[in-house]
C-alpha positions as CSV (number, residue, x, y, z in Angstrom):
1,M,-21.8,31.5,-16.8
2,T,-19.5,28.6,-17.4
3,Q,-19.9,25.2,-15.8
4,L,-17.0,25.8,-13.6
5,G,-18.4,29.2,-12.7
6,E,-21.7,27.6,-11.7
7,I,-19.8,25.2,-9.4
8,Q,-17.8,28.1,-7.9
9,Q,-21.0,30.2,-7.4
10,A,-22.7,27.3,-5.6
11,I,-19.8,27.0,-3.2
12,L,-19.5,30.7,-2.6
13,T,-23.2,31.1,-1.8
14,G,-23.3,28.3,0.7
15,E,-25.0,25.8,-1.6
16,A,-22.1,23.4,-2.0
17,A,-24.4,20.4,-1.7
18,A,-25.9,21.4,-5.1
19,V,-22.6,20.7,-6.9
20,G,-23.6,17.0,-7.3
21,S,-26.4,18.0,-9.7
22,L,-24.2,20.4,-11.7
23,P,-22.3,19.2,-14.8
24,V,-18.6,18.7,-14.4
25,P,-16.7,20.7,-17.0
26,E,-14.6,19.1,-19.7
27,S,-11.5,21.1,-18.8
28,Y,-10.0,23.2,-16.1
29,R,-7.0,25.4,-15.5
30,G,-4.0,23.8,-13.8
31,V,-0.4,24.7,-13.1
32,T,1.8,22.4,-15.2
33,V,5.3,21.6,-16.3
34,H,5.9,20.3,-19.8
35,A,7.8,17.2,-20.8
36,D,9.4,19.0,-23.8
37,E,11.0,21.5,-21.5
38,V,12.9,19.3,-19.1
39,D,16.3,20.4,-20.5
40,M,15.5,24.2,-20.3
41,F,17.8,24.7,-17.3
42,E,20.7,22.6,-18.5
43,G,24.0,23.9,-17.3
44,L,22.6,26.1,-14.5
45,E,23.2,25.7,-10.8
46,S,20.0,24.8,-8.9
47,R,19.9,28.2,-7.2
48,D,19.8,29.9,-10.7
49,K,16.8,27.9,-12.0
50,D,13.7,30.0,-12.2
51,P,10.3,28.3,-11.6
52,R,8.5,31.2,-13.3
53,K,9.9,29.9,-16.6
54,S,8.9,26.3,-16.2
55,L,5.5,26.5,-14.5
56,H,2.6,27.2,-16.8
57,V,-1.2,27.7,-16.2
58,D,-2.8,25.6,-18.9
59,D,-6.3,24.5,-19.8
60,V,-6.3,20.7,-19.4
61,P,-9.0,18.0,-19.7
62,V,-10.7,16.7,-16.6
63,P,-9.4,13.2,-16.0
64,E,-11.6,10.1,-16.0
65,L,-12.9,9.3,-12.5
66,G,-11.9,5.8,-11.4
67,P,-13.1,3.4,-8.6
68,G,-12.2,4.7,-5.1
69,E,-11.4,8.2,-6.4
70,A,-12.9,11.7,-6.1
71,L,-12.9,14.8,-8.2
72,V,-12.5,17.9,-6.0
73,A,-13.3,21.6,-6.9
74,V,-10.1,23.2,-5.5
75,M,-10.7,26.5,-3.7
76,A,-7.0,26.9,-2.6
77,S,-3.7,25.1,-2.6
78,A,-0.1,25.8,-1.3
79,I,3.5,25.6,-2.4
80,N,5.7,22.8,-1.1
81,Y,9.3,22.1,-1.8
82,N,8.4,19.2,-4.0
83,T,6.8,21.7,-6.4
84,V,10.1,23.6,-6.5
85,W,11.9,20.3,-7.3
86,T,9.3,19.6,-10.0
87,S,9.7,23.1,-11.5
88,I,13.5,22.9,-11.8
89,F,13.4,19.2,-12.9
90,E,15.5,18.0,-10.0
91,P,16.7,15.5,-8.9
92,I,15.0,14.0,-12.0
93,P,12.1,15.2,-14.1
94,T,8.8,14.0,-12.6
95,F,7.8,12.6,-16.0
96,K,9.9,9.6,-15.1
97,F,7.6,9.0,-12.1
98,L,4.5,9.4,-14.3
99,K,5.8,7.0,-16.9
100,K,6.6,4.4,-14.3
101,Y,3.2,4.8,-12.7
102,G,1.5,4.6,-16.1
103,K,2.8,1.1,-16.5
104,L,1.0,-0.1,-13.4
105,S,-2.5,-0.5,-14.8
106,P,-4.8,0.9,-17.5
107,L,-6.3,3.3,-14.9
108,A,-2.8,4.5,-13.9
109,K,-2.0,5.1,-17.6
110,R,-4.1,8.3,-17.3
111,H,-1.2,9.9,-15.4
112,D,1.4,9.4,-18.1
113,L,1.0,12.6,-20.1
114,P,3.3,15.2,-21.7
115,Y,2.2,17.7,-19.1
116,H,2.2,17.3,-15.3
117,V,-0.4,19.1,-13.2
118,V,1.5,19.7,-9.9
119,G,0.7,20.5,-6.3
120,S,0.3,18.4,-3.1
121,D,-2.1,20.4,-1.1
122,L,-5.7,21.5,-1.4
123,S,-8.9,22.6,0.3
124,G,-12.1,22.4,-1.6
125,V,-15.4,20.7,-2.3
126,V,-16.0,17.1,-3.5
127,L,-17.6,17.2,-7.0
128,R,-17.9,13.5,-7.8
129,T,-16.9,10.2,-6.2
130,G,-16.1,6.9,-8.0
131,V,-17.5,3.5,-7.5
132,G,-16.8,2.1,-4.0
133,V,-16.6,5.5,-2.2
134,H,-18.9,5.6,0.8
135,N,-17.5,8.0,3.3
136,W,-17.6,11.1,1.1
137,K,-20.2,12.7,-1.1
138,P,-20.5,15.7,-3.5
139,G,-20.7,18.9,-1.5
140,D,-18.4,17.8,1.3
141,E,-15.8,20.4,2.3
142,V,-12.5,18.7,2.5
143,V,-8.7,19.0,2.6
144,A,-6.5,16.3,1.1
145,H,-3.2,14.7,2.3
146,C,-0.8,13.7,-0.4
147,L,-0.2,10.0,0.2
148,N,-1.3,7.9,-2.9
149,V,-1.2,4.1,-2.3
150,E,-2.5,1.1,-4.1
151,L,-2.4,-1.4,-1.1
152,E,-2.7,-4.5,-3.3
153,G,0.4,-6.1,-1.7
154,P,0.9,-6.9,2.0
155,D,3.7,-4.5,2.8
156,G,1.5,-1.4,3.3
157,H,-1.1,-2.9,5.6
158,N,0.8,-2.2,8.8
159,D,2.0,1.2,7.7
160,T,0.7,2.5,4.4
161,M,3.9,4.5,3.9
162,L,5.6,1.1,3.3
163,D,3.2,0.2,0.4
164,T,5.3,-0.9,-2.6
165,E,3.3,1.5,-4.7
166,Q,3.4,4.5,-2.4
167,R,3.6,7.8,-4.2
168,I,3.2,11.5,-3.4
169,W,0.2,12.9,-5.1
170,G,0.9,15.9,-7.4
171,F,4.6,15.0,-7.4
172,E,4.8,11.4,-8.4
173,T,1.2,11.4,-9.8
174,N,-0.6,13.7,-12.0
175,F,-3.7,15.9,-11.5
176,G,-2.4,17.7,-8.4
177,G,-3.8,20.5,-6.3
178,L,-2.5,23.6,-7.9
179,A,-5.5,23.7,-10.2
180,E,-9.2,24.4,-10.3
181,I,-10.0,20.7,-10.2
182,A,-8.0,17.8,-8.7
183,L,-8.2,14.0,-8.8
184,V,-7.5,12.2,-5.6
185,K,-8.1,8.9,-4.0
186,A,-10.9,9.0,-1.5
187,N,-8.6,7.8,1.3
188,Q,-6.7,11.1,0.9
189,L,-9.7,13.2,2.0
190,M,-10.2,14.7,5.4
191,P,-12.7,17.2,6.8
192,K,-11.8,20.9,6.2
193,P,-11.3,22.6,9.6
194,D,-14.4,24.8,9.9
195,H,-12.8,27.8,11.5
196,L,-10.2,28.3,8.7
197,T,-10.4,30.1,5.4
198,W,-9.9,28.1,2.2
199,E,-6.3,29.2,1.9
200,E,-5.5,28.6,5.6
201,A,-7.0,25.1,5.4
202,A,-5.0,24.2,2.3
203,S,-1.7,25.2,3.7
204,P,-0.9,22.7,6.5
205,G,-1.5,19.4,4.7
206,L,1.8,18.1,3.5
207,V,4.1,19.8,6.0
208,N,1.9,19.4,9.1
209,S,1.5,15.6,8.4
210,T,5.2,15.3,7.7
211,A,6.2,17.0,10.9
212,Y,3.7,14.9,12.9
213,R,5.1,11.6,11.7
214,Q,8.7,12.8,11.9
215,L,8.6,14.2,15.4
216,V,5.5,12.8,17.2
217,S,4.6,9.4,15.8
218,R,6.1,6.1,16.9
219,N,7.2,5.8,13.3
220,G,9.4,8.8,13.7
221,A,11.2,10.3,16.8
222,D,8.4,9.4,19.3
223,M,8.9,12.7,21.1
224,K,8.1,12.8,24.8
225,Q,7.7,15.5,27.5
226,G,11.0,17.1,28.4
227,D,12.9,16.2,25.3
228,V,15.3,18.8,24.0
229,V,14.5,19.1,20.3
230,L,16.8,20.9,17.9
231,I,14.7,22.2,15.0
232,W,16.4,23.4,11.8
233,G,14.5,26.1,9.9
234,A,12.2,26.5,12.8
235,S,10.1,29.2,11.2
236,G,9.8,27.5,7.8
237,G,7.2,25.2,6.2
238,L,8.2,22.1,8.2
239,G,10.0,23.7,11.1
240,S,7.1,25.9,12.1
241,Y,4.9,22.8,12.7
242,A,7.7,21.0,14.5
243,T,8.1,24.0,16.8
244,Q,4.4,23.9,17.6
245,Y,4.4,20.1,18.2
246,A,7.4,20.4,20.5
247,L,5.8,23.2,22.5
248,N,2.4,21.4,22.7
249,G,4.0,18.1,23.7
250,G,6.0,19.5,26.6
251,A,9.3,19.3,24.8
252,I,12.0,22.0,24.8
253,P,12.6,23.3,21.3
254,V,15.9,24.8,20.3
255,C,15.0,26.8,17.2
256,V,17.6,27.4,14.5
257,V,16.8,30.3,12.1
258,S,18.6,32.5,9.7
259,S,17.4,36.0,10.5
260,P,16.1,38.2,13.3
261,E,12.7,38.2,11.6
262,K,12.5,34.4,11.7
263,A,13.6,34.4,15.3
264,A,10.8,36.8,16.2
265,I,8.3,34.4,14.6
266,C,9.6,31.5,16.8
267,R,9.2,33.7,19.9
268,K,5.7,34.5,18.8
269,L,4.9,30.8,18.7
270,G,6.2,30.5,22.3
271,A,9.8,29.3,21.8
272,E,12.5,30.8,24.0
273,L,15.7,29.0,22.9
274,I,16.8,30.4,19.5
275,I,20.0,30.3,17.5
276,D,20.3,32.7,14.6
277,R,23.0,30.9,12.7
278,S,23.5,33.7,10.2
279,A,24.1,36.3,13.0
280,E,26.4,33.8,14.9
281,G,28.3,33.0,11.7
282,Y,28.1,29.2,11.6
283,K,29.9,27.8,8.6
284,F,29.8,24.0,8.7
285,W,31.7,23.6,5.5
286,K,35.2,24.9,4.8
287,N,34.7,24.3,1.1
288,D,32.6,22.1,-1.2
289,D,34.5,19.0,-0.1
290,E,35.4,19.5,3.6
291,Q,33.4,20.1,6.7
292,D,34.7,22.0,9.8
293,P,34.3,19.9,13.0
294,K,35.3,23.0,15.1
295,E,32.1,24.6,13.9
296,W,30.1,21.5,15.0
297,Q,31.8,21.9,18.4
298,R,31.0,25.6,18.6
299,F,27.4,24.9,17.6
300,G,27.1,22.1,20.2
301,A,28.5,24.4,22.9
302,R,25.9,27.1,22.0
303,I,23.1,24.6,22.3
304,R,24.3,23.5,25.8
305,E,24.6,27.2,26.8
306,L,20.9,27.7,26.0
307,T,19.7,24.4,27.6
308,G,21.7,24.5,30.7
309,G,24.2,21.9,29.6
310,E,21.9,19.5,27.7
311,D,22.4,18.1,24.2
312,P,19.4,17.5,22.0
313,D,17.4,14.3,22.5
314,I,16.0,14.7,19.0
315,V,17.3,16.6,16.0
316,F,14.6,17.5,13.5
317,E,16.7,17.4,10.3
318,H,15.5,18.5,6.8
319,P,18.2,20.8,5.3
320,G,20.3,17.8,4.6
321,R,23.8,18.1,3.2
322,E,24.6,21.5,4.7
323,T,23.7,20.6,8.3
324,F,23.7,16.9,8.6
325,G,27.3,16.6,10.0
326,A,26.5,19.1,12.7
327,S,23.2,17.3,13.4
328,V,24.9,14.0,14.0
329,Y,27.5,15.6,16.2
330,A,25.0,17.7,18.2
331,A,22.6,14.9,19.2
332,R,23.0,13.6,22.7
333,K,24.4,10.1,23.5
334,G,21.7,7.7,22.5
335,G,19.8,10.5,20.8
336,T,17.9,10.5,17.5
337,I,18.4,12.3,14.2
338,V,15.2,12.1,12.2
339,T,15.5,13.2,8.7
340,C,13.5,14.0,5.5
341,A,13.6,16.3,2.5
342,S,17.3,17.3,2.2
343,T,16.6,20.7,0.7
344,S,20.3,21.7,0.6
345,G,21.4,18.4,-1.0
346,Y,20.9,14.7,-0.7
347,M,24.5,13.5,-0.3
348,H,24.9,13.7,3.5
349,Q,28.3,13.4,5.1
350,Y,29.0,12.9,8.8
351,D,31.6,11.5,11.1
352,N,30.4,8.0,12.0
353,R,32.4,7.9,15.2
354,Y,29.9,10.3,16.8
355,L,27.0,8.1,15.7
356,W,28.4,4.6,16.4
357,M,30.4,5.2,19.5
358,N,27.6,7.3,21.1
359,L,24.8,4.9,20.1
360,K,22.8,7.5,18.2
361,R,20.1,6.6,15.7
362,I,19.2,8.1,12.3
363,I,15.6,7.6,11.3
364,G,14.3,8.3,7.8
365,S,10.9,9.8,7.7
366,H,8.7,10.4,4.6
367,F,5.4,12.2,4.7
368,A,2.8,10.3,6.8
369,N,0.2,7.5,6.6
370,Y,-3.6,8.2,6.5
371,R,-3.9,7.8,10.3
372,E,-1.1,10.1,11.1
373,S,-2.4,12.7,8.6
374,W,-5.9,12.4,10.1
375,E,-4.5,13.0,13.6
376,A,-2.5,16.0,12.4
377,N,-5.5,17.5,10.7
378,R,-7.6,16.8,13.8
379,L,-5.2,18.9,15.8
380,I,-5.6,21.7,13.3
381,A,-9.4,21.4,13.5
382,K,-9.3,21.6,17.3
383,G,-7.2,24.7,17.3
384,L,-4.3,23.0,19.0
385,I,-2.0,23.4,16.0
386,H,-2.4,26.4,13.7
387,P,-1.7,27.0,10.0
388,T,1.5,29.0,9.3
389,L,0.3,30.8,6.2
390,S,2.3,34.0,5.6
391,K,1.3,35.1,2.0
392,T,-1.2,34.0,-0.7
393,Y,-0.8,34.3,-4.5
394,S,-3.2,33.7,-7.4
395,L,-3.0,30.7,-9.6
396,E,-1.4,32.8,-12.3
397,E,1.4,33.8,-9.8
398,T,2.3,30.2,-8.8
399,G,5.7,30.6,-10.5
400,Q,6.6,33.6,-8.3
401,A,5.3,31.7,-5.2
402,A,7.5,28.8,-6.1
403,L,10.5,31.1,-6.6
404,D,10.0,32.6,-3.1
405,V,10.2,29.1,-1.6
406,H,13.1,28.1,-3.8
407,R,15.1,31.2,-2.6
408,N,13.9,30.9,1.0
409,A,12.4,34.3,0.7
410,H,9.3,33.2,2.6
411,Q,8.1,32.4,6.1
412,G,5.9,29.4,7.0
413,K,3.7,28.4,4.1
414,V,2.9,30.2,0.9
415,G,-0.7,29.7,-0.3
416,V,-2.3,29.8,-3.8
417,L,-5.9,30.7,-4.5
418,A,-7.7,28.5,-7.2
419,L,-11.5,28.8,-7.4
420,A,-11.6,31.1,-4.3
421,P,-11.8,34.6,-5.8
422,Q,-10.2,36.3,-2.8
423,E,-8.7,35.6,0.6
424,G,-10.8,35.3,3.7
425,L,-13.6,33.0,2.4
426,G,-14.8,29.6,3.7
427,V,-15.0,30.1,7.5
428,R,-17.9,28.2,9.0
429,D,-17.3,28.6,12.7
430,E,-16.6,32.3,13.5
431,E,-16.6,31.7,17.3
432,K,-13.9,29.1,17.2
433,R,-11.9,31.3,14.8
434,A,-12.1,34.3,17.1
435,K,-10.7,32.2,19.9
436,H,-7.6,31.2,17.9
437,I,-7.2,34.2,15.7
438,E,-3.8,35.2,17.2
439,G,-2.3,31.8,16.4
440,I,-3.9,31.6,13.0
441,N,-2.4,35.0,12.1
442,A,1.0,34.4,13.6
443,F,2.8,34.3,10.3
444,R,0.7,36.9,8.4
445,G,2.8,39.7,7.0
446,A,6.0,38.0,8.0
């Protein structure tokens, strides 16, 4: 049996504490992009770029463990849109991030390589910890959030997202979670929810924390009871968590989806006010250069029809270019548009009269700090928020999983198994799981 096989066996047989005495292998399999292939999609439109061609499963060396860091045996991971961006080398190849990071210090130089191990989610078991790590030990079952910070300057000590050296692990750093072993900072680690499988526990991390900060936190929209919240892509990776937070927090979600199947998922979550923008034929752009304000007005009227005459207090915005003009128009006077991601394009256009004359606010929101991520994970662990996993792939099928997300042919989150040999493993609290099984499985088979 290989060294990695011994580690896997110890975890699967309930002897995870023993991994601290087992040797760490010299190499592991990871999903990578290659620096010498960054021009492979030149001349193609974004929608025509195929992650299956750029994502590889390679055998790569285990990185040196530094102070304040941990090596984690990855049981499962998940696909986020940043992996799609990485795989199609947009908006820029991530090797530019790695090169810049590599100039920071001799330790950071490890990340500047001709390959990039990607992925910003994981669930797994701590293998080793570096000097100065006290809260975690080998054998601990964990999940990881994706905020990587240095905190050597003052800016990040009020909100770590403002650290001048803030990066997203597995996107702007190397050695990410779509792999059998990952390198993280110890302050990325959080306890694995004990009623979830490995793949379920891996799936919320990035999107759950992002939605928490964007919608609930004082750093985001600071949602309160009774707020009308317009949620774009309400059954997707981000939107499915925003929908849950709105419902849990006493708000009134207006869920925008693009198919009857996605509408059905929102209803399953408990949402009642739903707009199927494909069925209702909303086209916010007349052509590539001109938006259609009449469509904004029709959309706003539809929202008021559903809410009994109320405009949204908060617009949960992440599609970006395609929807941003409508979002600014639709928000109520004094309302908030909170935005991240821009999956349909970064160059937003809107009519500033609707913003300035109606005293609306646009808030930029990016991932979450450690406290926000911890709170979001705590809600998962308590069964108050549930994973939105719909489908799981093997590590070798990561390219196909990323293609599904790229083409929006998925619901909720798409998981990837690493060292877990099959789905359904890793549950430690069957009683709690049974209590929440309907919520846990809400997206399964969707």
